[in-house]
Steps between C-alpha positions, in 0.01 A plus 500: 500500500759740648238663726452170681862505620516692826805668661566510873196567715493611863413146610775326301780754533806304619566720804233631732513861612388842391716764332417867569627727222553868586540769235449877512335484158313224317343525154182311579254625241533766226216694664668506843783761510703309760828494308747739339708284270732202478510402869121497527458319169750236609313456829166462323638251249659302784164469673322406177742214443479396865123475455542301177744260667299456818769640732361558853564873510338822620617855431506831686528850355352846564167623365644812329156659487626788284719284280836594351406774253337568165757654267421795277744643244445843347606601152856579607547172685456627856353238734225571750335255736148425612394267783326172415236456772328163517283314748629167636143387565447481122756220471551362850321375809570673830628268774363550854848472656672811634859543619703796623851629443694774673606796286678784681346365823152531349279193480386446142225251421527294183240296314535269201315460172509151349530455124491143369730425210377179337740278311452295186370197690302685767768536769461832684782730613349757740650848484449718809513875442577681827309823560516768770206708372292444814303737722701407809823627344617862505480697175857449385499133599188437290708586195798275574388244242381750238796569271738248346852648532352834595611753760841525664724248675300540823188388313695211345620367836149532645363301205767236548392457863143439380611256229760304696394508864132549419500223240663248734249583774209488256604149392466392865169681541365322193593165654763417238775259598790633297811289450689731264501880481625622161613863488487620140747789531598673824177696544357214709812438711340618825285188506809335652475739794137404552595132490780555751267687734250215464777252580567693821132504597501878530816515713775756444697466178821522697420158645512333158752217482679353200252213521208744472657665197572159344133408536400812306770440240377146441164639382621784276622525141584811303521615139701810414429686176740792539850499342631829643551604866301824459193303395457330838264662749701675770392715795685716751539401864278796589224370271538143621486603868211741453282289271589144606585573860831533683517141627439354155749732333765417760444127462525520120822697533643235733407231248702675228205633300648849469759590238678834490267623774180410311246229565522280191190295421693260278741428785207424732358255249836333438587465869165339579469268197617142461500543121542802275500529124561752226285504186751414228840333480686830453295667773612224736863590434427869559307428821773276643752776432278753682433268796800264510418370848176340376445211259268627225369245253343581161155412367448675170168679461225397262157617389159329507465364151118486471481865611755635252457282191263697277177348372621428143811319630293313759277368221803391298655325800173332597488347153864385487622469862185430706688419824672840520263649758539211742878485473679788331798277427294360212549837330828345391285318242431835334822425311277307259254782424468599131684827428218642289245435772719680754534801271125516433423463869741777594348729238164462671654604834680790334181630341327495840788703648504756220123539523547591867776747409264662250221512759725668757693739276322530166817379323460227241809278485584242236481133611751404227771728640763377748381609845717522812361508853656669804272508805607504864533726802652832394815479710818656367707180525266335249624751238185544295681752279793274403331437165533874426874532561566540125179634341643503148595134517158409641334680208730317257404164653131591479538579129697181441222302670231656282362663813545465875249547782599531868241478777593634842312485830586537868428694817746697712444499875336831598811601696749385234588828330775349278255226392242760404765692309587183310139461382498864391827451309376189320181676392693808386739287292207305360341823382819613327591167338164359396439504125353269235778245554536523880197515730557527877205491739496534881186342648379633833388307807700180456314229692403131484268528198736708286798287602327185378424658161855630458684180590283300262474746212843655438756323280805550725520573872777746588663532843800722571576509876838610628672191642468362766186688604243261350431234765295289261238673287191312387352697210731327253381165635142598419608592150679165459183312594343662195797416280638856508882508511700746712777743411649567840795574722644184658369560851236339721314208345631569148843359588323166540246546220711634214599258227636729232285494189277229651308678779611852412820704512737633765608862513869465575652653811683826445702749699218755487158576354648604166676166448191301596282708269736409212445131577124562513505665158727230357262224609201685358675577172679170437280237668147617583406706194632266226333196657165673550502674162636225273450155652157472665515121528821531705333766713221250566766245599654756737159556663457125529833443677438801725170354618629144529826571681418803717126455545547149634741613774432863597159440654364491856385140455870401509590774747240404765610137480855619572378701798311203644801269470784738587346765725174385657552125542866411441582135551714572806190638679261224393429218740683182390171326423408782263824508298406212275158656433658833412745340259220302338287814458779666302 
């Protein structure tokens, strides 16, 4: 019965007009290495929900023909990298359209590969992967779309010209009538420059009036994901003048897009957008403090539930909450699931995960033992080693629990030396501490497939960022959709998702790492271990409330609806005749 109820379709969507979504990385398919981590996963999940909901949307990204990188870890925990070459023609159809962009006064030709992402009810969201690997381009220019986050800042700015300016021009070449341009992070901010130049009909940028700029601003919206100033893409005046061109750099400087002598891509996006949002409530506060002259709203991130709910949990939900795929809000009804069924279902997911661990490492772990998961980008602010602050106490907790297993995973950017050192340190500590009671495993090459197994199969998801550096985080949301509670620092999404003892536990704020590690150990020792070890039916109840309360909200089904109503088609921009339709559609 529920399959006969359809969501919005292109024909019935309450407001006409196409949204073009721009992101440097998009996790499209596990076999396409077009993403590095959370930003790309969020982008892919956004598009999957847009397809499910019938939102009229297309997306633009780069082809990244050599991927991000394949991670290898040697016996001492040293990371090395290997390229991930792939062929877009295996997954995409080449479009005949060609456009050009100017890079350091060179003309670079760009083509597009079309990948069709099909939603639950057949609605298609086309994703266009921009590619400069063409015979007419010079050798270096052919590689501009090869490496995701590769090369130096010169390479990054050149890529951002292809993504932003090239993407906007490609949309025109493809005959798309775009009403809204959504910049997912500042990498795509230069699309605003292409729109302004189009508004001027090729005339000099210096001739742009406030009316011209207002016309561009009316079409653009922006999402920032970065909670610290150093995380925003910035380029010197020399780079901007040389790579973009002197006239463009001068115009951007006049428009206030430079800060402390550097071209700031976030400032470009903010100055040319009619709406901007952060990705969690707390991140909104941080962003408004960083950019006080701009109104920055908040739309909290989510994840695509059908992608991240593991097969055993999907089967359980299909039997008890059959409408959950159509409308994730129905996951609230998981509050009525039988505790024993939840526990049995989770054990199936856990056994699948531990079988994969055994396959990768040769280590056989015990499915009955409390298992913690910590998997994310290996950046120092995420503090992967906080669990090891007091090794003796950790060993004591492991003994008290009757055994403790900790699964780690995560890549460090090839140029992030401190991040690589962190991986090495975790693996070294794991070697020293591991015994019959405490097993610590670092899994190499963290990617989509391993992430799905981890978030479904561990018993507790651990997150220990240094506040306020976590903009949102989504891995804990994926865990929650499988009933897995979090033990986390109150930052990012967890401020909104934490109900103490109901959806997980908060690590209390402290003056330093040592104080916060004490809170972490206290929660493990006094809350997590006794509940898991002694009261399984209450643990099943905890999993049930985690899924019902957090799974029903922290999903891209809800998130995309918020974008359509607050960012893409806010009531104040809808024609009066359409307002009633839009309200009715809600």
